C-alpha positions in Angstrom: 61.0 -3.8 -12.8 58.4 -0.9 -12.3 56.8 -1.0 -15.3 55.3 -4.6 -14.8 54.5 -3.4 -11.3 52.4 -0.9 -12.1 50.6 -2.6 -15.0 50.0 -5.2 -12.5 48.6 -2.9 -10.0 46.5 -1.3 -13.2 45.2 -4.6 -14.1 44.3 -5.5 -10.4 42.5 -1.9 -9.7 40.3 -2.3 -13.0 39.5 -6.1 -11.9 38.4 -4.7 -8.5 36.7 -1.6 -9.9 34.8 -4.1 -12.4 33.8 -6.7 -9.6 32.6 -4.1 -6.9 30.5 -2.3 -9.8 29.0 -5.4 -11.4 27.2 -7.1 -8.0 24.3 -5.0 -9.1 24.0 -5.3 -12.3 21.5 -8.1 -12.5 19.4 -6.8 -9.7 16.4 -4.9 -10.4 16.2 -1.3 -9.4 13.2 -1.4 -7.0 12.2 2.2 -8.0 11.5 1.1 -11.0 8.9 -1.7 -9.6 5.5 -0.8 -7.9 5.5 -2.6 -4.3 3.7 -2.7 -1.2 5.7 0.0 1.0 3.4 0.1 4.1 1.3 -2.7 6.1 -1.9 -2.4 4.0 -2.2 -3.8 0.5 -2.5 -2.0 -2.7 -5.5 -2.7 -5.5 -5.4 -1.6 -8.9 -7.8 -1.5 -11.8 -6.4 -0.9 -15.1 -7.5 -0.2 -18.6 -5.6 -1.0 -21.6 -2.5 -1.8 -19.3 -2.3 1.7 -17.8 -3.6 2.4 -14.2 -7.1 3.9 -14.1 -8.1 3.6 -10.3 -5.6 2.5 -7.5 -5.8 1.9 -3.8 -3.1 2.3 -1.7 -2.1 0.8 1.6 -5.7 -0.4 2.5 -5.8 -1.8 6.5 -8.2 -2.1 8.9 -7.3 -1.2 12.5 -8.5 -2.7 15.6 -8.2 -0.9 18.7 -8.3 -2.4 22.2 -12.1 -2.8 22.6 -12.2 -4.3 19.3 -13.7 -1.1 17.5 -12.6 -1.2 13.9 -11.0 1.9 11.8 -10.4 1.4 7.8 -7.5 3.6 6.1 -6.8 3.9 2.4 -6.0 6.1 0.0 -7.9 5.8 -3.4 -6.4 7.1 -6.2 -7.6 8.4 -9.6 -5.5 8.3 -12.5 -7.8 9.2 -15.4 -9.2 12.7 -16.8 -12.4 12.2 -15.4 -14.2 12.4 -11.9 -15.0 8.7 -10.6 -17.2 6.8 -7.9 -15.3 4.1 -6.6 -16.9 1.7 -4.6 -15.0 -0.2 -1.5 -16.3 -3.3 0.2 -14.7 -5.4 3.0 -15.7 -8.8 3.3 -15.7 -11.6 5.7 -15.9 -15.1 4.1 -17.8 -13.6 1.4 -20.5 -11.7 3.8 -20.1 -7.8 3.7 -18.7 -6.2 7.0 -18.7 -2.4 5.6 -18.8 -0.7 2.2 -18.5 3.2 1.2 -18.3 5.0 -2.2 -15.9 7.5 -2.8 -16.1 10.4 -5.2 -12.4 11.2 -6.4 -11.6 14.0 -8.6 -9.9 13.5 -12.2 -6.2 13.2 -11.2 -6.8 13.2 -7.5 -7.0 11.3 -4.3 -9.1 10.8 -1.1 -7.9 9.9 1.7 -10.0 7.4 3.7 -9.5 7.5 7.8 -10.8 8.4 11.1 -8.5 12.0 11.2 -9.4 15.9 10.2 -9.7 15.9 6.2 -10.1 12.2 6.1 -13.1 10.7 4.8 -14.4 8.6 7.4 -15.6 4.8 6.6 -18.7 3.7 9.0 -17.9 -0.1 10.1 -20.1 -1.8 12.5 -19.0 -4.4 15.1 -16.7 -7.0 13.8 -16.3 -10.6 15.1 -12.6 -10.8 13.6 -9.2 -10.9 15.7 -6.8 -8.8 15.1 -4.4 -10.5 12.3 -7.4 -11.8 10.7 -7.2 -11.6 6.5 -10.2 -10.2 4.9 -10.7 -9.4 1.3 -11.3 -5.9 -0.2 -13.9 -5.6 -3.1 -12.9 -2.6 -5.3 -15.0 -1.4 -8.2 -15.2 1.5 -10.3 -17.3 1.4 -13.5 -17.4 -2.1 -15.1 -14.0 -2.5 -13.7 -13.3 -4.6 -9.9 -10.8 -6.5 -8.3 -10.2 -8.1 -4.9 -7.3 -7.9 -2.7 -6.7 -9.3 0.8 -7.3 -7.0 3.5 -4.9 -7.0 6.6 -6.5 -6.3 10.0 -4.2 -5.1 12.3 -3.8 -4.2 16.1 -2.9 -0.7 17.9 0.0 -2.0 19.5 2.0 -1.4 16.5 2.9 2.5 17.6 2.2 4.0 14.5 -1.3 2.9 14.9 -1.8 3.4 18.2 -3.1 6.9 20.0 -1.3 9.6 19.2 -1.1 11.3 22.7 0.4 9.7 25.7 -2.0 8.8 28.1 -2.2 10.7 31.1 -0.3 10.1 34.1 
C-alpha cells in the first residue's frame, strides 16, 4: 500500500515539475532580441547583415514653451571613424539637421546636457505627440525611422531641479 502511494506522488511531482518548466519552452528570450527599451526609436544601418551604425532612443522633447530638444545616442560598430548625418523631417521638409563624428567602436550622445553634443533646432510648428521622420545616413547607407515628439509632463523629461517655492 505504501509503494503505490509513493509512486503516485513521484509521478505527480514529476508531472508538476514538467508543467511548471514547460510553460516558457516556446516563449522567446527577450534578451536575445533587440527591442525598443525607451520612449524613443532606434535605427540601424547594416553591412552584410551586421550592425554598422545605430541610433538609439532618438526622441524630440518639447518643453512648455514649445522649444524642442533632440536626444539620441549614435553608435559606431565599425573599426573606422564615421560621420553620421541625422535629419528630422516633417512631411518631407527638414526641421533640423546635424552631422556627428563617431569614433571607431564608439558612441556619441546627443542632447542638451554637459558632455553631450547639442543639436540646434529652430522653432517647430508641431504638437507633442506628432510623429516626425528621422533620416539616418552614413556614407552610402541610409534609413528613415519614426521620431516621436514628447512633452515634459513625463517626469524623466522635465526639469532636473524642482522649482523654487
